[in-house]
Structure formats: C-alpha cells, structure tokens
N, C-alpha and C positions, 0 to 999 in steps of 0.2 A: 686331080690333085688331092692326094690322100694324106694321111697323118705323116707318113714317111717323107713326103715332099715338103710339107710345112716344117717338120723338125729340121730338115736340112736347110731350108730357107732361113729359119730363125737361129741357126747354129752360131753365127758370129757374135762378137761381143757388142757390136753396135746395134741400135734399134733399126729394124727394117723400115718401120714407119716412124713418123715424128712422135715425140712424147706429148704433143699438144692434142687437145680433143678435136674431134671433127666439128667443123663450123656449123653444121646443121644440128648436131647434138646441142650445142650451146644455144642456138637460136630457138629450138623447139622445146627446150626444157626450162627456159628462164622464168616462165610463169607458173611452173609446177612446184608444189610444196614437196620437199624431200620426204621420201619414204623408203620402201624397199624396191630394189631394181636388180634385174638380171640382164647381163650383157652377153648375148649369144654369139659365139664365134668371136670372142674378145681379142684373139691374137696376143699381142704383147701387153694388153691391158690398159692402153692409154685412156680410153673412154671410161672404163670402170673406175680408174684411179681419179679422173677428174670429177666424176659423179660423187665419189666418196669425199672428195675435197669440198663439194657443195653441201655435204650433210646427208647424202643418201647412204643407206645400208646396202652395200653393193656386193653382188656375186658375179664373177666372171667365168664363163664356160667356154672351153675350147678343147679340141682333141689333140693339140700339140703340147706335149709336156715341156718341150723346150721353150715355146712361146710363153707358157704359163710361168715357168721359172724366171723368165725375164720380167714378167709382170710383177711377180712377187718381189723381186729385187727393186724394181722401180717404186713400188708401193712403200717399201721400207725407206727408200731414199727420200720419198716425198712425205713420209710421216703419217700415212693413212692405212686403214685396215680394209682389205678387200678379200672376200672368200673366193679364192681361185679354185675351180674344180675341173678335172679332166673328163669331158664327155663329148660325144658327137652331137652337135647341135641338131642334127636331123632326127635323132632318136631320143634325145634328152627329155625326161619328164620330171615333174616335181609335184608333190602334194601341196606345196606352198603356192599361194597366189600372190603375185607381185603388183605393186602400185605402178611400176613401169617396166616394160620389157623392150629392150633395144636390140635390133638386128642390123648390123652394118656390114655391107659388102660380103655377104654370104652368097657367093655366085655359084649357082648349081643348075643342072639341067632340069626341065619341067617337073618330072615326078618327085625328085628329092626337094626341089624348091617349094612345091606346094606342101609337102609333108612338113618341111621346116617352118613355113609360114603358119600352118595350122597349129603346130606345136607351140610356137611362140605366142600366138594369139590365145591359146588355151591356158597359158600361164598367167594371163592378166586377170587381176581381181576386179570385182564390180566397181565401176567408176574409174578404173585404172586406164593407163595409156600404153599403146603399142606404137613404137617408132621404128620405121624401116628406112634405111638409106642404102642404095645399091647402084651399081653401074647400070645405066639405062641402055636400052637397045639402040637408041639414036646416037649413043656415044661412038659407035663404030665408024660412022660416016661423018659425024659433025662434031665430035669431041676429041679427046686425047687420052691415051693410057687405058688402063683397065683390060679385062680379058678380051681376046679377039674371037672367041667362040660365041656366035650369036645365041646358041642354045642356053648359055648361062646368064644371059642378060635379062633385065626386068623391064616391065612396062607399068606405068601408073595404073592403067585400067585393070591389069591382072591382079595387082595387090588390092585395089579397091574391091573387086569382086569377092576375093577370098575373105577379106575383112568384114564386108557386109554380110556374107553368108554366115559368119561366126557371131553376128549380133553386135557389130561395132558401128559407131557413127564416125564418119570421116570428118576430120577437122582440117587437115592440110593434105593436098594431093597435087603434086606438081613435078614437072621436069625442071630441075634446078641446075644452074650453072655454078661450077666450082673452079676458081682459078688455080692453075697448076703451072709451076715454073718448068720450062723445057729448055733445051739448048737453043731453040729458036725464039726464046722469050716466053712471056706469059700467054697461056692459052686456056680455054675453058673446057673442063670435063663436064659431061652431062649425066646427072644422077636422077634416079627415081627417089622421091622423098614422099613418104606417106605417114601421117600421124593420125591415129584413130583412138577413140575412147569406147570402152565397153559400156553399153547401155545398162542402166540400173534395171533390176528385175521389176 
C-alpha cells in the first residue's frame, strides 16, 4: 500500500477515520506535560490535531498529500495549528528532538517496520516518550478489522526489543483490546501498545 493507494483512499470529502483521537493516545498522554510532538504516519491528522488542542506543538508526517490536506482543513475547522509535512515515515529524519513521538497503525513488513521503529525512536529527545499503537498479530484470529497480512502485524515483544536496544525504558507494554462497532455488534480489536521513555544520559 503505497502513496498512490492512500491518496485514492483519502480522496473523498468524508474522513476515512473518525475525527476523534485514538483511545490509547488519550490514555497514555494524560499524565505528560505538553511539549513538542511528531505524529508519524498521521493520515488525516486526527491525533495530531487532538494533541495540539491539549497544548502540544504538533507536527504531522505522512506521505499522502491528500490525507494531509484533509488534516489541514480539519485543523482550521478546530482552530489549532499543526505543521503538516509530506514525508515517508520509514525514511523521515529530523535534526529536532521531540518530547513525544507517536506512531499509530503504521503497518509494514519486518524490514521497513524495524526501520520505521528505529527512526521514530531516534527522534525522541532525552527524557522524552515514544508511543506506538498498532494492529497486533493476534488480531487476525482473535480480533476484528485491520490488515489481513500477518507480515505487517506487530508483537509487543518485538517493539520492546527494538526500544530497549535504542536505550529506552519500557513504561507500558501490552496487548490491548479496543472496542469496534461491526454489523454483528461490538467486537474487540487487539492492538500492540508500547510506551517507552528515553533514559537520561
């Protein structure tokens, strides 16, 4: 699923995703003091915009120009400022170090996934936080929705390993259930949720 795919997916006037923030973003940032944040693979910008509403200086990164334009329009509608920039999250780099880096549902096969994880972790400043939420491998058999290619699904153990190798302390690491409305009623999706803090030198 490349830039062309996502541009087409985002091409309608309606939001593909809700305009509300991800439930785990709200839960895992409620005790953090607002600072600088980058939202990698931000899509239509709902999480970036919510963070800006909480007082964060937010940057949203995505390779879909169409998704970013929808994010810009939503930010204007909500009366907040977000710096939306078009980049591929797997190759994006920044000289700036952020207080918070979030990476939500960036579903990639193993080589690109590790590259994206390492890149996101490297953008976290000393004492800063990295927060990942992604469709978990167990979601295929025990959850609902999400990608059906097991190669693109995450495990908690994998993310912990990469984060610890990068010098992070794990704060939260779990398979978390997220309620989803389906035609058969409410069911739970299973997500990998990892929150880690860069250790001070």
